[in-house]
N, C-alpha and C positions, 0 to 999 in steps of 0.2 A: 398635652401635658405628659411628661414622662412619668413612669410609675414611681421612681425614686422621689421626684419633686412632689408628686401627689401625696405620697406617704409622709414626706417631711411636713407638708401643709396640714395633713390630718393630725400628726403628732403635735404640731404647734397649736392647733385649735384645741386639742384635748388639754394641753398644758395651760392655755390661756383661759378657756371658757368652761372647763370642767368635763365630767364624764358623761353628761347627758346632751347628745347632739340636738335634741329637740329644743334646748334652751340657748343654743348658739344663735348669733345674729344671722338673719337670712342671707345677707351679702356674703358672709363667710361660707355658708353651706353652698351657695350658688357657685362661688369661686372654686371650691373644692370639686364640685361636680362638673365644672366646665359648662355650666348651664346658661349660655347666652343665646339670645334669639338668632344671632348671626350664624351659629353652628348648625341650626336646623335647615336642611335643604327645603326647597319648595315642596317636593313630594312628601317629605316627612311632616311638614306643616299640615298638608291636606290629610294625611293619615291620622295625625294627632287630633285634628278637628273632628274627623269621623269617629274616632274612638271616644272623644269627649261627648259626642252627641249620641253615644250608645249603640252604634252600629256593631254588629257581630264581626268577629274575625273572618268568618266564612264569606259574609257579604262584601266586606272591604277587599278581601283577596280576589273575589270575582270582579269587582269593579276596578280595582287599581293594579291588578296583575302582580300581587305580592303573595308570598307563601304565608299560610296561616301561622307557621312557626315564627317567621319574622315578626308578624303582627303580635303574636303572644309575647315575644321578647320585648318589643316596643311598649306594649301595655304594661308588662312587668317593670320595665325601667321607669315608666311614668308613675306607676304606683309607688315604687320604692323612693322616688324623688318627690313625692307628695304633689305631683302635677296632675293627678287623675281626679279632677274636680268636675264631675259631670255637669253638662249644660243642656238646656232645651230652649227651643224657640217657642213663642206663644202658640203656634200651630201644633207643635209636638205635644205641648201640655194639654191643648184642647182635645187632641186625638186620644191621649192617655185618659183624660177625664171621661170622654165618651165611652171608651172601652171599659172603664171601671163601672160606669153606670149601667151598661147594657150587657154585661157578661154575667152568667151564673158562676158563682164561686171564682172571682177574679184573683187568682194567685199570681205572684210575680212571674214565675216561669211561663204561665199560660199567656199572660199579657205580652211578655217579651216575645213569645213565639208568634202571636198574632201581629204584633207591630214590627217584627223583624229586628228587634233590639236586644241588647244584653240585659240579663235579668238584674244585674247590679244597677244599671242605669234606671230601670223601672223602679227599683226599690228607692233609689235616691230621689227620683222625680215624684214618687208618691209622698215622700216626706215633705218635699217642697209644696205639693198641692195641699197637704194637711196644714202646713204652716200658713199658707195663704188663706185657707178657710178660717183658721183660728184668728188671724189678723182682722178678717172681715167681721167676725162675731164679737 
């Protein structure tokens, strides 16, 4: 999408839906961002999957031969587009719970270091574990 066309769409959305982009319909926001699944290459899909599962930029760059700067930019774009919704497999949650139960003073950075994950992923997964425990009680 050209810059002029993108700016015209943004202005039209402001005129139609108001000054708060958070209240715009999702399809309008996705169209402006050019956010369709077809635009993501297979490699970017793998990188996004690894980011969503909390792997650090250093680990991903070693595994996938990408620069940490590229991964930081990708992570930043995902965050600004509200695509950064961390996920975990049941095994990852089990490992996290084990580390929480068996570490002295289990802070998010320490757990992230032990697991080789991003500290924000650890924080989000701890919230999910707490919610799951609350649901059981």
